[in-house]
All heavy atoms as TSV, in Angstrom:
chain	resi	resn	atom	element	x	y	z
A	1	MET	N	N	212.285	124.455	214.509
A	1	MET	CA	C	211.529	124.724	215.719
A	1	MET	C	C	211.137	126.200	215.759
A	1	MET	O	O	211.938	127.068	215.485
A	1	MET	CB	C	212.392	124.370	216.931
A	1	MET	CG	C	211.705	124.583	218.242
A	1	MET	SD	S	212.727	123.877	219.547
A	1	MET	CE	C	212.369	124.996	220.827
A	2	ASP	N	N	209.910	126.461	216.102
A	2	ASP	CA	C	209.395	127.819	216.167
A	2	ASP	C	C	209.830	128.489	217.466
A	2	ASP	O	O	209.428	128.102	218.546
A	2	ASP	CB	C	207.872	127.783	216.070
A	2	ASP	CG	C	207.251	129.164	216.065
A	2	ASP	OD1	O	208.001	130.154	215.982
A	2	ASP	OD2	O	206.023	129.244	216.135
A	3	ARG	N	N	210.673	129.493	217.361
A	3	ARG	CA	C	211.183	130.183	218.553
A	3	ARG	C	C	210.141	131.113	219.163
A	3	ARG	O	O	210.316	131.603	220.265
A	3	ARG	CB	C	212.445	130.962	218.210
A	3	ARG	CG	C	213.587	130.050	217.858
A	3	ARG	CD	C	214.867	130.836	217.767
A	3	ARG	NE	N	215.944	130.014	217.284
A	3	ARG	CZ	C	216.716	129.274	218.072
A	3	ARG	NH1	N	216.540	129.271	219.352
A	3	ARG	NH2	N	217.679	128.538	217.556
A	4	ALA	N	N	209.055	131.360	218.471
A	4	ALA	CA	C	208.012	132.240	218.980
A	4	ALA	C	C	207.007	131.483	219.848
A	4	ALA	O	O	206.004	132.029	220.246
A	4	ALA	CB	C	207.294	132.911	217.829
A	5	THR	N	N	207.283	130.221	220.147
A	5	THR	CA	C	206.381	129.431	220.968
A	5	THR	C	C	206.233	130.079	222.334
A	5	THR	O	O	207.210	130.439	222.969
A	5	THR	CB	C	206.899	127.985	221.127
A	5	THR	OG1	O	207.050	127.426	219.832
A	5	THR	CG2	C	205.949	127.148	221.933
A	6	LYS	N	N	204.995	130.224	222.759
A	6	LYS	CA	C	204.691	130.875	224.026
A	6	LYS	C	C	205.069	129.982	225.207
A	6	LYS	O	O	204.803	128.785	225.196
A	6	LYS	CB	C	203.200	131.187	224.062
A	6	LYS	CG	C	202.749	131.949	225.249
A	6	LYS	CD	C	201.272	132.252	225.116
A	6	LYS	CE	C	200.702	132.610	226.456
A	6	LYS	NZ	N	199.275	132.778	226.421
A	7	SER	N	N	205.686	130.566	226.220
A	7	SER	CA	C	206.009	129.831	227.438
A	7	SER	C	C	204.731	129.571	228.211
A	7	SER	O	O	203.820	130.394	228.204
A	7	SER	CB	C	206.960	130.635	228.320
A	7	SER	OG	O	208.177	130.830	227.684
A	8	PRO	N	N	204.651	128.440	228.912
A	8	PRO	CA	C	203.459	128.167	229.704
A	8	PRO	C	C	203.317	129.187	230.833
A	8	PRO	O	O	204.302	129.605	231.425
A	8	PRO	CB	C	203.682	126.761	230.245
A	8	PRO	CG	C	205.119	126.463	230.042
A	8	PRO	CD	C	205.635	127.385	229.001
A	9	VAL	N	N	202.084	129.583	231.098
A	9	VAL	CA	C	201.789	130.548	232.149
A	9	VAL	C	C	200.953	129.855	233.215
A	9	VAL	O	O	199.942	129.216	232.910
A	9	VAL	CB	C	201.018	131.762	231.576
A	9	VAL	CG1	C	200.641	132.732	232.680
A	9	VAL	CG2	C	201.839	132.455	230.504
A	10	PHE	N	N	201.372	129.991	234.473
A	10	PHE	CA	C	200.666	129.376	235.579
A	10	PHE	C	C	199.230	129.894	235.661
A	10	PHE	O	O	198.970	131.074	235.472
A	10	PHE	CB	C	201.396	129.669	236.895
A	10	PHE	CG	C	200.678	129.127	238.095
A	10	PHE	CD1	C	200.763	127.785	238.401
A	10	PHE	CD2	C	199.924	129.955	238.894
A	10	PHE	CE1	C	200.087	127.275	239.488
A	10	PHE	CE2	C	199.248	129.453	239.993
A	10	PHE	CZ	C	199.327	128.109	240.294
A	11	SER	N	N	198.302	128.989	235.978
A	11	SER	CA	C	196.887	129.348	236.104
A	11	SER	C	C	196.343	128.865	237.445
A	11	SER	O	O	196.291	127.652	237.707
A	11	SER	CB	C	196.088	128.699	234.967
A	11	SER	OG	O	194.703	128.783	235.222
A	12	GLY	N	N	195.920	129.803	238.266
A	12	GLY	CA	C	195.329	129.451	239.559
A	12	GLY	C	C	194.059	128.638	239.398
A	12	GLY	O	O	193.794	127.708	240.160
A	13	GLN	N	N	193.252	128.972	238.389
A	13	GLN	CA	C	192.009	128.238	238.141
A	13	GLN	C	C	192.297	126.789	237.767
A	13	GLN	O	O	191.618	125.878	238.233
A	13	GLN	CB	C	191.198	128.927	237.025
A	13	GLN	CG	C	189.867	128.272	236.745
A	13	GLN	CD	C	188.929	128.296	237.938
A	13	GLN	OE1	O	188.908	129.257	238.701
A	13	GLN	NE2	N	188.158	127.253	238.114
A	14	LYS	N	N	193.312	126.583	236.951
A	14	LYS	CA	C	193.663	125.210	236.561
A	14	LYS	C	C	194.212	124.434	237.761
A	14	LYS	O	O	193.963	123.237	237.897
A	14	LYS	CB	C	194.655	125.214	235.404
A	14	LYS	CG	C	194.014	125.556	234.091
A	14	LYS	CD	C	194.973	125.279	232.966
A	14	LYS	CE	C	194.211	125.167	231.671
A	14	LYS	NZ	N	195.049	124.631	230.605
A	15	LEU	N	N	194.951	125.114	238.638
A	15	LEU	CA	C	195.428	124.464	239.854
A	15	LEU	C	C	194.245	124.018	240.693
A	15	LEU	O	O	194.207	122.881	241.175
A	15	LEU	CB	C	196.318	125.413	240.663
A	15	LEU	CG	C	196.646	124.975	242.094
A	15	LEU	CD1	C	197.322	123.610	242.127
A	15	LEU	CD2	C	197.499	126.027	242.785
A	16	LYS	N	N	193.276	124.891	240.850
A	16	LYS	CA	C	192.081	124.571	241.641
A	16	LYS	C	C	191.360	123.355	241.055
A	16	LYS	O	O	190.935	122.455	241.781
A	16	LYS	CB	C	191.151	125.786	241.669
A	16	LYS	CG	C	189.970	125.643	242.585
A	16	LYS	CD	C	189.101	126.887	242.493
A	16	LYS	CE	C	189.059	127.568	243.826
A	16	LYS	NZ	N	188.219	128.770	243.818
A	17	GLN	N	N	191.235	123.317	239.738
A	17	GLN	CA	C	190.582	122.189	239.064
A	17	GLN	C	C	191.368	120.891	239.263
A	17	GLN	O	O	190.777	119.842	239.530
A	17	GLN	CB	C	190.419	122.478	237.573
A	17	GLN	CG	C	189.426	123.561	237.271
A	17	GLN	CD	C	189.452	124.001	235.816
A	17	GLN	OE1	O	190.303	123.596	235.030
A	17	GLN	NE2	N	188.508	124.868	235.451
A	18	ALA	N	N	192.688	120.966	239.133
A	18	ALA	CA	C	193.531	119.773	239.298
A	18	ALA	C	C	193.445	119.249	240.730
A	18	ALA	O	O	193.385	118.036	240.958
A	18	ALA	CB	C	194.983	120.104	238.948
A	19	ARG	N	N	193.417	120.160	241.685
A	19	ARG	CA	C	193.324	119.767	243.098
A	19	ARG	C	C	191.970	119.133	243.388
A	19	ARG	O	O	191.879	118.068	244.012
A	19	ARG	CB	C	193.540	120.999	243.987
A	19	ARG	CG	C	193.443	120.707	245.463
A	19	ARG	CD	C	193.647	121.948	246.283
A	19	ARG	NE	N	192.712	123.017	246.017
A	19	ARG	CZ	C	191.435	123.038	246.411
A	19	ARG	NH1	N	190.928	122.031	247.088
A	19	ARG	NH2	N	190.658	124.077	246.130
A	20	ALA	N	N	190.893	119.765	242.905
A	20	ALA	CA	C	189.541	119.248	243.123
A	20	ALA	C	C	189.356	117.886	242.458
A	20	ALA	O	O	188.710	116.987	243.026
A	20	ALA	CB	C	188.513	120.235	242.602
A	21	LYS	N	N	189.921	117.729	241.283
A	21	LYS	CA	C	189.834	116.463	240.544
A	21	LYS	C	C	190.404	115.305	241.363
A	21	LYS	O	O	189.934	114.177	241.275
A	21	LYS	CB	C	190.604	116.612	239.225
A	21	LYS	CG	C	190.665	115.406	238.360
A	21	LYS	CD	C	191.459	115.721	237.097
A	21	LYS	CE	C	191.734	114.507	236.274
A	21	LYS	NZ	N	192.550	114.833	235.088
A	22	ARG	N	N	191.397	115.618	242.197
A	22	ARG	CA	C	192.039	114.597	243.013
A	22	ARG	C	C	191.438	114.499	244.415
A	22	ARG	O	O	191.878	113.713	245.232
A	22	ARG	CB	C	193.538	114.885	243.106
A	22	ARG	CG	C	194.228	114.614	241.789
A	22	ARG	CD	C	195.552	115.347	241.655
A	22	ARG	NE	N	196.204	114.984	240.401
A	22	ARG	CZ	C	195.902	115.492	239.219
A	22	ARG	NH1	N	194.940	116.391	239.106
A	22	ARG	NH2	N	196.539	115.121	238.130
A	23	GLY	N	N	190.436	115.330	244.685
A	23	GLY	CA	C	189.757	115.300	245.974
A	23	GLY	C	C	190.615	115.777	247.132
A	23	GLY	O	O	190.452	115.309	248.258
A	24	LEU	N	N	191.529	116.705	246.852
A	24	LEU	CA	C	192.431	117.201	247.885
A	24	LEU	C	C	192.045	118.615	248.306
A	24	LEU	O	O	191.618	119.421	247.483
A	24	LEU	CB	C	193.871	117.236	247.364
A	24	LEU	CG	C	194.498	115.893	246.999
A	24	LEU	CD1	C	195.807	116.109	246.275
A	24	LEU	CD2	C	194.701	115.063	248.249
A	25	SER	N	N	192.213	118.913	249.580
A	25	SER	CA	C	192.004	120.270	250.072
A	25	SER	C	C	193.280	121.073	249.863
A	25	SER	O	O	194.351	120.510	249.616
A	25	SER	CB	C	191.656	120.246	251.560
A	25	SER	OG	O	192.776	119.796	252.309
A	26	GLN	N	N	193.162	122.385	249.995
A	26	GLN	CA	C	194.346	123.235	249.914
A	26	GLN	C	C	195.340	122.836	251.002
A	26	GLN	O	O	196.541	122.772	250.754
A	26	GLN	CB	C	193.968	124.708	250.074
A	26	GLN	CG	C	193.218	125.275	248.909
A	26	GLN	CD	C	192.837	126.728	249.120
A	26	GLN	OE1	O	192.905	127.255	250.221
A	26	GLN	NE2	N	192.409	127.381	248.047
A	27	ALA	N	N	194.821	122.566	252.199
A	27	ALA	CA	C	195.683	122.195	253.326
A	27	ALA	C	C	196.413	120.882	253.056
A	27	ALA	O	O	197.589	120.737	253.405
A	27	ALA	CB	C	194.869	122.088	254.601
A	28	ALA	N	N	195.735	119.932	252.409
A	28	ALA	CA	C	196.358	118.641	252.118
A	28	ALA	C	C	197.496	118.794	251.112
A	28	ALA	O	O	198.563	118.196	251.273
A	28	ALA	CB	C	195.315	117.656	251.592
A	29	VAL	N	N	197.268	119.600	250.090
A	29	VAL	CA	C	198.322	119.843	249.091
A	29	VAL	C	C	199.501	120.530	249.751
A	29	VAL	O	O	200.662	120.141	249.565
A	29	VAL	CB	C	197.784	120.678	247.898
A	29	VAL	CG1	C	198.913	121.077	246.967
A	29	VAL	CG2	C	196.719	119.899	247.146
A	30	ALA	N	N	199.212	121.553	250.542
A	30	ALA	CA	C	200.270	122.288	251.223
A	30	ALA	C	C	201.059	121.383	252.168
A	30	ALA	O	O	202.290	121.463	252.225
A	30	ALA	CB	C	199.677	123.467	251.992
A	31	ALA	N	N	200.371	120.520	252.892
A	31	ALA	CA	C	201.045	119.603	253.813
A	31	ALA	C	C	201.984	118.670	253.061
A	31	ALA	O	O	203.094	118.396	253.523
A	31	ALA	CB	C	200.017	118.800	254.606
A	32	ARG	N	N	201.550	118.200	251.908
A	32	ARG	CA	C	202.409	117.333	251.087
A	32	ARG	C	C	203.661	118.074	250.625
A	32	ARG	O	O	204.685	117.467	250.352
A	32	ARG	CB	C	201.652	116.825	249.863
A	32	ARG	CG	C	200.580	115.815	250.163
A	32	ARG	CD	C	199.904	115.368	248.891
A	32	ARG	NE	N	198.888	114.363	249.160
A	32	ARG	CZ	C	198.312	113.626	248.231
A	32	ARG	NH1	N	198.641	113.787	246.952
A	32	ARG	NH2	N	197.408	112.735	248.558
A	33	MET	N	N	203.545	119.395	250.532
A	33	MET	CA	C	204.665	120.215	250.075
A	33	MET	C	C	205.509	120.731	251.232
A	33	MET	O	O	206.577	121.282	251.019
A	33	MET	CB	C	204.130	121.425	249.289
A	33	MET	CG	C	203.397	121.062	248.018
A	33	MET	SD	S	202.695	122.525	247.221
A	33	MET	CE	C	204.183	123.399	246.761
A	34	GLY	N	N	204.991	120.604	252.441
A	34	GLY	CA	C	205.700	121.129	253.601
A	34	GLY	C	C	205.524	122.625	253.761
A	34	GLY	O	O	206.394	123.307	254.308
A	35	LEU	N	N	204.383	123.144	253.281
A	35	LEU	CA	C	204.107	124.583	253.326
A	35	LEU	C	C	202.793	124.853	254.039
A	35	LEU	O	O	202.003	123.955	254.290
A	35	LEU	CB	C	204.000	125.145	251.898
A	35	LEU	CG	C	205.220	125.054	251.000
A	35	LEU	CD1	C	204.852	125.513	249.598
A	35	LEU	CD2	C	206.355	125.891	251.560
A	36	SER	N	N	202.530	126.130	254.266
A	36	SER	CA	C	201.260	126.587	254.820
A	36	SER	C	C	200.202	126.559	253.718
A	36	SER	O	O	200.507	126.809	252.546
A	36	SER	CB	C	201.438	128.014	255.337
A	36	SER	OG	O	200.198	128.673	255.436
A	37	GLY	N	N	198.962	126.286	254.093
A	37	GLY	CA	C	197.863	126.285	253.139
A	37	GLY	C	C	197.642	127.637	252.488
A	37	GLY	O	O	197.038	127.743	251.426
A	38	LEU	N	N	198.136	128.697	253.125
A	38	LEU	CA	C	197.994	130.039	252.579
A	38	LEU	C	C	198.668	130.160	251.208
A	38	LEU	O	O	198.179	130.864	250.328
A	38	LEU	CB	C	198.576	131.058	253.550
A	38	LEU	CG	C	198.254	132.514	253.305
A	38	LEU	CD1	C	196.750	132.744	253.251
A	38	LEU	CD2	C	198.868	133.375	254.392
A	39	TYR	N	N	199.774	129.443	251.020
A	39	TYR	CA	C	200.458	129.467	249.720
A	39	TYR	C	C	199.520	128.990	248.619
A	39	TYR	O	O	199.379	129.640	247.587
A	39	TYR	CB	C	201.696	128.566	249.734
A	39	TYR	CG	C	202.899	129.168	250.390
A	39	TYR	CD1	C	203.112	129.023	251.756
A	39	TYR	CD2	C	203.837	129.875	249.649
A	39	TYR	CE1	C	204.233	129.569	252.361
A	39	TYR	CE2	C	204.962	130.425	250.246
A	39	TYR	CZ	C	205.153	130.271	251.603
A	39	TYR	OH	O	206.257	130.816	252.198
A	40	VAL	N	N	198.892	127.855	248.839
A	40	VAL	CA	C	198.015	127.274	247.816
A	40	VAL	C	C	196.839	128.207	247.555
A	40	VAL	O	O	196.442	128.412	246.406
A	40	VAL	CB	C	197.543	125.861	248.229
A	40	VAL	CG1	C	196.604	125.277	247.182
A	40	VAL	CG2	C	198.740	124.938	248.441
A	41	SER	N	N	196.302	128.802	248.603
A	41	SER	CA	C	195.208	129.750	248.450
A	41	SER	C	C	195.630	130.936	247.578
A	41	SER	O	O	194.902	131.324	246.657
A	41	SER	CB	C	194.749	130.252	249.819
A	41	SER	OG	O	193.779	131.270	249.678
A	42	HIS	N	N	196.774	131.500	247.851
A	42	HIS	CA	C	197.266	132.631	247.057
A	42	HIS	C	C	197.484	132.226	245.600
A	42	HIS	O	O	197.180	132.997	244.686
A	42	HIS	CB	C	198.565	133.190	247.630
A	42	HIS	CG	C	198.389	133.998	248.872
A	42	HIS	ND1	N	197.411	134.940	249.040
A	42	HIS	CD2	C	199.087	133.999	250.029
A	42	HIS	CE1	C	197.509	135.507	250.223
A	42	HIS	NE2	N	198.523	134.940	250.858
A	43	TRP	N	N	198.010	131.036	245.377
A	43	TRP	CA	C	198.241	130.571	244.001
A	43	TRP	C	C	196.923	130.388	243.272
A	43	TRP	O	O	196.787	130.788	242.125
A	43	TRP	CB	C	199.030	129.271	243.993
A	43	TRP	CG	C	200.414	129.384	244.541
A	43	TRP	CD1	C	201.179	130.510	244.618
A	43	TRP	CD2	C	201.201	128.340	245.098
A	43	TRP	NE1	N	202.399	130.221	245.198
A	43	TRP	CE2	C	202.439	128.890	245.498
A	43	TRP	CE3	C	200.997	126.982	245.306
A	43	TRP	CZ2	C	203.451	128.138	246.080
A	43	TRP	CZ3	C	202.000	126.224	245.885
A	43	TRP	CH2	C	203.220	126.805	246.264
A	44	GLU	N	N	195.946	129.769	243.930
A	44	GLU	CA	C	194.658	129.519	243.281
A	44	GLU	C	C	193.918	130.815	242.973
A	44	GLU	O	O	193.142	130.873	242.019
A	44	GLU	CB	C	193.781	128.607	244.143
A	44	GLU	CG	C	194.236	127.176	244.122
A	44	GLU	CD	C	193.280	126.239	244.835
A	44	GLU	OE1	O	192.235	126.684	245.350
A	44	GLU	OE2	O	193.600	125.029	244.877
A	45	ASN	N	N	194.131	131.832	243.773
A	45	ASN	CA	C	193.476	133.120	243.549
A	45	ASN	C	C	194.327	134.060	242.693
A	45	ASN	O	O	194.023	135.249	242.587
A	45	ASN	CB	C	193.137	133.773	244.895
A	45	ASN	CG	C	192.035	133.008	245.605
A	45	ASN	OD1	O	190.957	132.838	245.067
A	45	ASN	ND2	N	192.311	132.538	246.802
A	46	ASP	N	N	195.377	133.510	242.097
A	46	ASP	CA	C	196.273	134.260	241.198
A	46	ASP	C	C	196.870	135.509	241.844
A	46	ASP	O	O	197.150	136.493	241.162
A	46	ASP	CB	C	195.571	134.620	239.883
A	46	ASP	CG	C	195.378	133.404	238.993
A	46	ASP	OD1	O	196.308	132.583	238.898
A	46	ASP	OD2	O	194.300	133.268	238.403
A	47	ARG	N	N	197.061	135.449	243.160
A	47	ARG	CA	C	197.750	136.551	243.825
A	47	ARG	C	C	199.248	136.430	243.588
A	47	ARG	O	O	199.940	137.426	243.461
A	47	ARG	CB	C	197.452	136.541	245.321
A	47	ARG	CG	C	195.997	136.890	245.607
A	47	ARG	CD	C	195.740	137.188	247.037
A	47	ARG	NE	N	196.377	138.450	247.388
A	47	ARG	CZ	C	196.652	138.809	248.623
A	47	ARG	NH1	N	196.331	138.027	249.625
A	47	ARG	NH2	N	197.230	139.955	248.873
A	48	TYR	N	N	199.718	135.192	243.570
A	48	TYR	CA	C	201.123	134.876	243.319
A	48	TYR	C	C	201.173	133.612	242.489
A	48	TYR	O	O	200.203	132.876	242.399
A	48	TYR	CB	C	201.892	134.627	244.625
A	48	TYR	CG	C	201.820	135.753	245.616
A	48	TYR	CD1	C	201.006	135.658	246.732
A	48	TYR	CD2	C	202.567	136.903	245.435
A	48	TYR	CE1	C	200.922	136.694	247.651
A	48	TYR	CE2	C	202.494	137.949	246.342
A	48	TYR	CZ	C	201.671	137.827	247.449
A	48	TYR	OH	O	201.606	138.854	248.349
A	49	ALA	N	N	202.334	133.338	241.912
A	49	ALA	CA	C	202.579	132.074	241.203
A	49	ALA	C	C	203.727	131.371	241.925
A	49	ALA	O	O	204.625	132.028	242.455
A	49	ALA	CB	C	202.943	132.334	239.752
A	50	PRO	N	N	203.713	130.056	241.960
A	50	PRO	CA	C	204.807	129.334	242.619
A	50	PRO	C	C	206.131	129.541	241.885
A	50	PRO	O	O	206.157	129.626	240.655
A	50	PRO	CB	C	204.362	127.875	242.559
A	50	PRO	CG	C	203.311	127.802	241.516
A	50	PRO	CD	C	202.714	129.165	241.409
A	51	ASN	N	N	207.222	129.635	242.658
A	51	ASN	CA	C	208.544	129.723	242.042
A	51	ASN	C	C	208.927	128.338	241.524
A	51	ASN	O	O	208.159	127.384	241.660
A	51	ASN	CB	C	209.575	130.289	243.035
A	51	ASN	CG	C	209.791	129.399	244.241
A	51	ASN	OD1	O	209.544	128.189	244.207
A	51	ASN	ND2	N	210.260	129.978	245.329
A	52	GLY	N	N	210.090	128.221	240.946
A	52	GLY	CA	C	210.515	126.953	240.341
A	52	GLY	C	C	210.515	125.778	241.290
A	52	GLY	O	O	209.979	124.706	240.977
A	53	VAL	N	N	211.074	125.960	242.479
A	53	VAL	CA	C	211.138	124.875	243.467
A	53	VAL	C	C	209.733	124.489	243.909
A	53	VAL	O	O	209.381	123.303	243.958
A	53	VAL	CB	C	211.997	125.285	244.683
A	53	VAL	CG1	C	211.900	124.261	245.800
A	53	VAL	CG2	C	213.447	125.482	244.270
A	54	ASN	N	N	208.912	125.498	244.226
A	54	ASN	CA	C	207.551	125.196	244.674
A	54	ASN	C	C	206.702	124.598	243.566
A	54	ASN	O	O	205.806	123.798	243.833
A	54	ASN	CB	C	206.883	126.442	245.258
A	54	ASN	CG	C	207.386	126.759	246.645
A	54	ASN	OD1	O	207.885	125.888	247.355
A	54	ASN	ND2	N	207.263	128.011	247.049
A	55	MET	N	N	206.988	124.947	242.318
A	55	MET	CA	C	206.252	124.344	241.205
A	55	MET	C	C	206.541	122.850	241.133
A	55	MET	O	O	205.629	122.045	240.960
A	55	MET	CB	C	206.606	125.022	239.884
A	55	MET	CG	C	205.850	124.444	238.702
A	55	MET	SD	S	204.064	124.638	238.784
A	55	MET	CE	C	203.915	126.302	238.187
A	56	VAL	N	N	207.792	122.484	241.285
A	56	VAL	CA	C	208.163	121.064	241.269
A	56	VAL	C	C	207.468	120.343	242.422
A	56	VAL	O	O	206.889	119.266	242.248
A	56	VAL	CB	C	209.692	120.880	241.336
A	56	VAL	CG1	C	210.058	119.428	241.548
A	56	VAL	CG2	C	210.347	121.416	240.076
A	57	LEU	N	N	207.513	120.935	243.613
A	57	LEU	CA	C	206.856	120.330	244.776
A	57	LEU	C	C	205.351	120.220	244.565
A	57	LEU	O	O	204.729	119.218	244.936
A	57	LEU	CB	C	207.150	121.142	246.043
A	57	LEU	CG	C	208.589	121.143	246.526
A	57	LEU	CD1	C	208.758	122.118	247.689
A	57	LEU	CD2	C	209.035	119.746	246.931
A	58	LEU	N	N	204.754	121.241	243.957
A	58	LEU	CA	C	203.315	121.242	243.690
A	58	LEU	C	C	202.931	120.127	242.723
A	58	LEU	O	O	201.975	119.387	242.964
A	58	LEU	CB	C	202.900	122.600	243.117
A	58	LEU	CG	C	201.438	122.775	242.734
A	58	LEU	CD1	C	200.528	122.610	243.946
A	58	LEU	CD2	C	201.230	124.138	242.091
A	59	LEU	N	N	203.690	119.996	241.654
A	59	LEU	CA	C	203.399	118.943	240.676
A	59	LEU	C	C	203.524	117.564	241.302
A	59	LEU	O	O	202.715	116.670	241.031
A	59	LEU	CB	C	204.327	119.080	239.463
A	59	LEU	CG	C	204.156	120.363	238.643
A	59	LEU	CD1	C	205.195	120.427	237.543
A	59	LEU	CD2	C	202.755	120.501	238.089
A	60	ARG	N	N	204.514	117.387	242.160
A	60	ARG	CA	C	204.669	116.109	242.857
A	60	ARG	C	C	203.521	115.868	243.830
A	60	ARG	O	O	203.011	114.756	243.938
A	60	ARG	CB	C	206.000	116.067	243.602
A	60	ARG	CG	C	207.186	115.913	242.695
A	60	ARG	CD	C	208.468	115.861	243.481
A	60	ARG	NE	N	209.617	115.766	242.590
A	60	ARG	CZ	C	210.853	115.997	242.961
A	60	ARG	NH1	N	211.134	116.340	244.213
A	60	ARG	NH2	N	211.834	115.893	242.099
A	61	ALA	N	N	203.118	116.909	244.559
A	61	ALA	CA	C	202.035	116.777	245.535
A	61	ALA	C	C	200.722	116.402	244.860
A	61	ALA	O	O	199.931	115.632	245.409
A	61	ALA	CB	C	201.869	118.079	246.319
A	62	LEU	N	N	200.506	116.933	243.665
A	62	LEU	CA	C	199.284	116.638	242.919
A	62	LEU	C	C	199.415	115.393	242.047
A	62	LEU	O	O	198.409	114.830	241.628
A	62	LEU	CB	C	198.910	117.821	242.025
A	62	LEU	CG	C	198.424	119.082	242.720
A	62	LEU	CD1	C	198.267	120.215	241.714
A	62	LEU	CD2	C	197.110	118.831	243.439
A	63	GLY	N	N	200.642	115.004	241.754
A	63	GLY	CA	C	200.848	113.878	240.844
A	63	GLY	C	C	200.397	114.234	239.438
A	63	GLY	O	O	199.704	113.443	238.791
A	64	CYS	N	N	200.745	115.440	238.981
A	64	CYS	CA	C	200.306	115.874	237.658
A	64	CYS	C	C	201.478	116.443	236.866
A	64	CYS	O	O	202.579	116.600	237.381
A	64	CYS	CB	C	199.176	116.886	237.764
A	64	CYS	SG	S	199.636	118.518	238.369
A	65	GLU	N	N	201.203	116.770	235.617
A	65	GLU	CA	C	202.194	117.360	234.721
A	65	GLU	C	C	202.013	118.875	234.674
A	65	GLU	O	O	200.944	119.398	235.015
A	65	GLU	CB	C	202.009	116.790	233.298
A	65	GLU	CG	C	202.233	115.293	233.202
A	65	GLU	CD	C	203.655	114.880	233.477
A	65	GLU	OE1	O	204.578	115.624	233.079
A	65	GLU	OE2	O	203.840	113.818	234.076
A	66	LEU	N	N	203.035	119.582	234.238
A	66	LEU	CA	C	203.019	121.037	234.161
A	66	LEU	C	C	201.822	121.550	233.347
A	66	LEU	O	O	201.195	122.549	233.707
A	66	LEU	CB	C	204.327	121.537	233.548
A	66	LEU	CG	C	204.495	123.042	233.423
A	66	LEU	CD1	C	204.502	123.698	234.810
A	66	LEU	CD2	C	205.769	123.374	232.674
A	67	GLU	N	N	201.483	120.874	232.273
A	67	GLU	CA	C	200.399	121.318	231.393
A	67	GLU	C	C	199.050	121.385	232.111
A	67	GLU	O	O	198.165	122.108	231.685
A	67	GLU	CB	C	200.274	120.395	230.172
A	67	GLU	CG	C	201.458	120.442	229.236
A	67	GLU	CD	C	202.668	119.649	229.737
A	67	GLU	OE1	O	202.533	118.790	230.621
A	67	GLU	OE2	O	203.783	119.929	229.237
A	68	GLU	N	N	198.915	120.646	233.189
A	68	GLU	CA	C	197.638	120.624	233.899
A	68	GLU	C	C	197.406	121.879	234.735
A	68	GLU	O	O	196.269	122.175	235.115
A	68	GLU	CB	C	197.551	119.371	234.784
A	68	GLU	CG	C	196.147	118.988	235.144
A	68	GLU	CD	C	196.035	117.625	235.774
A	68	GLU	OE1	O	196.962	116.802	235.641
A	68	GLU	OE2	O	194.999	117.390	236.419
A	69	VAL	N	N	198.464	122.623	235.031
A	69	VAL	CA	C	198.319	123.831	235.849
A	69	VAL	C	C	198.779	125.098	235.117
A	69	VAL	O	O	198.981	126.133	235.726
A	69	VAL	CB	C	199.050	123.703	237.204
A	69	VAL	CG1	C	198.435	122.621	238.049
A	69	VAL	CG2	C	200.539	123.474	237.019
A	70	THR	N	N	198.967	124.992	233.801
A	70	THR	CA	C	199.377	126.158	233.015
A	70	THR	C	C	198.474	126.325	231.799
A	70	THR	O	O	197.763	125.408	231.403
A	70	THR	CB	C	200.850	126.021	232.525
A	70	THR	OG1	O	200.978	124.822	231.767
A	70	THR	CG2	C	201.814	126.021	233.679
A	71	GLU	N	N	198.541	127.517	231.240
A	71	GLU	CA	C	197.765	127.814	230.026
A	71	GLU	C	C	198.703	127.910	228.846
A	71	GLU	O	O	199.845	128.195	228.959
A	71	GLU	CB	C	197.014	129.128	230.198
A	71	GLU	CG	C	195.967	129.046	231.279
A	71	GLU	CD	C	195.197	130.334	231.449
A	71	GLU	OE1	O	195.419	131.306	230.700
A	71	GLU	OE2	O	194.362	130.366	232.340
């Protein structure tokens, strides 16, 4: 196994694409997560990245895999 494999990096643009693909608003995703829509906005604009717990909640809210929101 190659130990130099790059860790996945969160991408706000990919999050935006995944959300749009599912026809969901930022507010709808946030509501599914139990958070304010401001969180999703900040993530999509790459101001912040979700922490581990919020990443799990985000993936569940979108019904997607980690690869869909990372580079």
